[in-house]
N, C-alpha and C positions, 0 to 999 in steps of 0.2 A: 789520540783519543777516538774513540767510535762514537758517533752521534747517529742514532736511528729515529726515523720519522715513521710512526706509524699513520698511515693516510697519505703517503709520500707523493700519491698523485693527485693531492690536493692544490687546489689554485694559489693558494698564497707561499707554495714551497720555494719557488724562486726568491721571494724576500728573504728566506733564512739563508739560502746559497749564497745571495748577494752579501748578506752579514758575515758569514763565516769565511767568505772568500776575500775580504777586504784586508788591505794591508795593515790597518790599525785596528783589526778584530781582537776583542779582549782576550781571547783563547784561541789556541790552535786545534782545530779539528782536522785530524789525520785521514778519517773516513767517514763519508756521509752516506748512509745507507737508507735508501727509500724503500718502504713496505706498502704496498696496495693490495687489494683483492682484484682491482680491475687493472687487466693488461692495457688497455687501451689508454687510460689515464696517466699509467706509469710512462707510457711511451711519449705521450704527449708533453709532460713534465721533463722528461729525459730530453726532449728535442730543445726544450727553451733553457735548461741548465747548460746544455753542450754549447749553445749558441753564448751563453753568458761567460763560460769558462774561457773562451777566447780573448776576453778582456779584463779576466778577473785575476787580481795581483799573487794570490796564491790559493788557487782552487785546490780543496779536498779531492782524495780519490772518490769517485763513485760508485755506488753499487745499488743494485735493484733488485728486488725479489718479491715473490708472492707467499713465500713460505715464512710464516710468523717465527718459528724457531731459528731459522737463521738469521731473519733481522734482528732478533733480541740476544742472541749469543754473543757474548764478548763487549756488549755496549757499556759504555762508560755511563751514557746519558741516552735517554728515550722521551721524545716527543709524542705524545698522544693527540692525534689531530685527525681522528677518523670521524666519518659522517655515514652512520649506519641507514641504510634505506636510500641515500643519494639526496639529490635534490627532489626527487620525486615524492619522498618521504615527507620532506619539509613543506610541500605544496599541500599534502594532505593534512598534515599538521594544522597549516593555515585555514586551509578552506572548509575542513569539518567545522572548526571553532565558528568562522564566519557564518557558515550556512545555519548555525544556531543561534545567531545573534551575539556571539561572544568575540572578544579580541582574538585574532588569529595572528600568532606571532612566534617565531621559533624557539625563544627561550623564556617566554613570559607567559603565564597562564597555562592552560591545557594543552597548548602547541608543545611547549616545553616539557611538559610532564609525559605526552605522548612519545616526544623525542628520547626522554630518559627511559622509558619503558622498553622501547626497543634496543636502545643501546646499552644499557647495564650489562645484560648478559656477556655481550662482547668485551666490556670493559673488565669484568671479574675474571673471564678468560686470558685477557691480556695480562694482567696483574699477577696472575697465578704462573703464567710462563716465565715472566720476569722474575719472580720470586725463585723459581726453579733454575733457570739459565744465567741470570744477571742480577743476583741478590745484593751486589753494590752499586748497582746502577740508581742515579736520581732518575726520577720520571717528573718531568714538567708537562702538566696537562693544559691543552688548548680545547679538548674536545667539550663541545657544549651537550646539555646546559653545566657548565663548568663547576659550580659550587657542588651538585648532585654527584657529578662524575667523580671529581676529586675526592668526596667524603667516600665513595664507594671504594676507589682504590686504597685510600688509606686503610681500610678496613683490612686489606690484604698486605699492604706493605709499608704501613706506618708511615712517620715523618719522612720518608725518602720520596713522597710524593707531595707535589707543591703545585697549584694551580696559577696560572696567569692570565691576563686579560688585558687588552688595549684601551677599553673604555675609560680607566682610571688614569692610565698613562696619558692619555689625550687630556683630561680634564686638567691634570697636574700641569702639564707643559702650557696649556694655556693659561693658567692661573699664575705660575711662575713668571711667564712674559708680562701678564698684565700688573703684577706688581714691582716689576722690575728686578727681580732677583736673580739668582742662578742656583744651579743644584748644591753649590757647596755652602751658600749662605741661607738657605730656606729650610725650615721645619713646619711639620704640619701635623693635622689630626684628620683622618680619614678612618670612616669605619662604615661596615655594612656586609651584605652578601654580594654574591658574583651578580652583576646587573642590577644592583640596587643598593646604592651607598652615597654618601654625602662627605664633602670635603668641609670640615666645620673650623678649622684653622689654618691660616699660612703665617709665619712669621719669618720675617728677614732680620737677622741678626737677633734682638730681643724685643722687636716691634711686631705687634701684631697688625697684619695688613688686610685682613679679611674685611671688617667692618667699612673702612675706606673703599675698598674695590665694591663693596656692595651698594654704596651709596653713589657711585660715579657712573653715569649712563655712558660715557664714552669707554670705560674701562670693561662695563659689563658687555658692550656691543662686540669685543674681542671674545667673548666667553660663549662658545656655541650653545652651552647648555642652559645659560641665561636667556638667549635668543629664542630657545625652543620652548621655555615655560614661561616666560615673561619675567621683566625685572621687578614686578611688583611680588611676584610669588616667591621668588628665590630671597628677596629682601624679608618676605615674613618667615621663611624659614630659617633666616640668619646662617644660611650655608649653601654651597654650591652643590646641586644635587647631579649624580651620574645621569648621563643622557636617557638611560633606559627607565627612569623614574617618570619620564613622560607619559609611557604607557599605564602608569598607576594613576598619575595625578591628572591627566586628561584622558582617561579610558575611554568615555563616551566620544569625545573627538577623533582620537586615533581610531577606533572602530569604523567609525563613520568614514573616515577619509580612506581607509583601506577597502571598505566595500564600495566605495565610489570609485575606486581606481580600476584601471583596464586589468591590472595585472597585481597579484601578491608579490612580495618581495622574491620567494622562491620561484614562482614563475618567470620573473624578469630575469634572475640568475640563470634559470635553466635555458630559456632562450639565448641569453647573452653568451653562455659560455658552451652550449652546446656545439656551436660552430667552431669555437676556438679549439675544443678537445677532438672533433672530428677531422680537423684540418692541420693541427700543430704538429703531428709527426713527420708529416710530409714536407711542412712549409719550410725552406732554406732560411727564412727570417722569423722563425717563431718567437725569439724573443720580443720583437717589435710587436708581433700581435699579440703577445701576453701584455706588454705593457699598455698598448690601447685599451684592451678589455679591461685591465685592473682600473685604469682610470675611471673608464665608464662605471664601474663597479663601486669606487669609492666616492666619486661625484654624487651618486643617487643613493648613499647610504643613508637609511632613516628618511627617505623623501617624504614619507607619509606624516612624519612629525613638523614638516613646514608648510606655509602658507603655499597655495597652488602656485604663485607667480615666482615663487623661490626653490621650487623641488628640484630642479635641474640646475640649481647656481649655488650649490653649497661653496661657502668661501674657502679660497685658496688655503688659507693658512687653518683651515680645519682637516685638510686633508695631506698637507704636506707632511713627510717623513714618516709616515706608518707609527712604529713604536713598539709593537709586542715583540718582535724579533730583535731588537737591540737589547730590550729588557731581559729577554730569554738569555742571550749571550752575555750579558753582565751577569745575570744569575750563575751561569755555568762557570764563568770565570772566578767569581767570589768562591763558589763551592769547591773549586779547584785549587785554590790558594793565592789566588790572583788580587787579593785585597778585599776589604769589605765594601759592601753598597747597600744602600736602603732603597727599598721599592715596596710596592703595594702588591702583596700577594694573597692568595686564598689559602689559608692554613687552618689547623683544628685550633679551636677557640680556646681551650685551656684556661679558662676563666678570663679572658679578655672582655667578653660580654658576659656578665655573670647571669643573666636572664636565659642564656642559652645552654645547652649541655656542653661539656667539654671537648665532645668529639665533633660537635657541629662544625662544619667548616666557615669561617668567616673571610671578610675581605679587608684587610688592615695593613699598616705600614710594619715592614720587618726589616730588620738589619741581616744580612748574609756576609757569612764569612766560611773559612776552611773549616770550622767546626760544626757549621749547619746554619738554621733558619731560627731567628731570634725574634719573634714577635714583639712589637712595642706594647706599651700599655696605653689604652685609649680613654679618652675621657667618658664619663658616664653617658650611656645612652638611655633616654627618656622619653615620655610621651608617645606620639603619633610615630615617632621614628623606631622606637623599641618594638611597639605595637605591630608595625608592618613588618620588621623583621622577624618577630616571633610567628606570625600568621605564615608567611611565605616559608620559613625554615619548617615548620609543622607539614605543610603540604611537601615539601622536599623529603624528609624523613619518612613520612608515609610513602611516597613513591618508593624509595630505596628498600622500605620492609616489604610492600607489594612486590616487588621484583625479586627479591631474595626469597620470598614464601610462596611465589607464584599465586598471589591471592587477589583475585578482581574486587574482591570487597574493601581491601585496603586502597587499592588504586581509585575506586570511587569515592571512598573518603578523602584521599590524598586531592582529587580534582575540586571535589565539594568545598575543601578547607581552603581552597587558594582565592585570594581577595577578589581575583578577576571574575570568578564564578559568583552568580549570585542565587543559585537554586539548587538543591541536592537534586532534583529531577532532571535539569539541565545537565548536571555533571553525571548523571547516570545515562544519560542518551549521548552525550559525548564520549565517555568510554565505550558504548556500545559501537558507536559509529567508527571509532578508532580501531576497534577490534575487527569490524567488518572490511575496512578500506586498506589497513597498512598491515600486510603479513608479520612484519617483525613484533608489531604489538599483539597480534594474536598468538603467536608462538610464545609469548613472555609469559603466559599463563598454561602452556601446555604441561 
């Protein structure tokens, strides 16, 4: 089996290599092909992987290329994990918004839409090359903003594209631990969009456990999302929210904290990772250097959502184990005939949430087996939850249309439609500034 990673110089690639090289990996990868447009990043990650390979139980053959057609040809699975514009683009996404008094975050609000506008042309090109050179391949999308990117790729490749994210994975892991269940005994109801969803039910056997969990302070303390947003708020919701809902529910506080910080998240990551990428290729202990950098990165994740005294003290249980790479391998194994698995995925709606169009990508539980991906029925979504989903999905689909038609008026409407943006005049200025300072956004309308 050939697995290709588009964005193979990305920082998280060693986690995928570790997972596929494990003795108990659920599926066998014979070739891991890494594609990236940056030879420097490929060389750095190559040094890390070759360090890892010395102690790996069954490492796959490693190949590296900057040629997209070579990478895609013959692939059984393709992971899309690109970052168009690099961290410098992310910094501009964040700073342009903050300078105009709006939340600056890479996947939420105008920053996410800017990221999408410069990414979607590359995404469409990738999808078309896969359709031509590897039409039977399954595409697993990690590229942010994941809902928009997955929906765009599905227009070219249909249901052979699925998006995954590690935030609902982490929420489920914490919730299962809190109720004393295990994967075999737990069933659940989760619904939303990427980076916007709610765990609304969790049962062990036939017993609903969520109300007791929400009523128990000690149990809630083990749920990072409850600590971020407050026990009283999650109780009022009657659900456990995805951690990214912090940016919607506490928009003013999040914006103020980010503006008060010395660095945005993008600026922190660029400063942290620049040294790693510059030195790793020549570092005889590149894997150890990567591990140190990874721990700093994960310990500071969403630091702006925590009180000042806790920003550098994320709970160990919140960063242990990662998650997305294990789910990606379980997904690959199930699709390859290795038994069925249940997981939260980004898939076409197809009536799961009747208030959204069938082609809208939603994030819901699915069962996966050799015959494909089978979304679960979810309980009705009503009130403020469906209102927020509809508003954000409208902004996403306007962005997709703006990119496809190269229409800046649609892009303006998309930014103005997003609940993070409170003025059409501000939306217009945001788009103007993004076009001025980010070449990829400017080219999106050429």
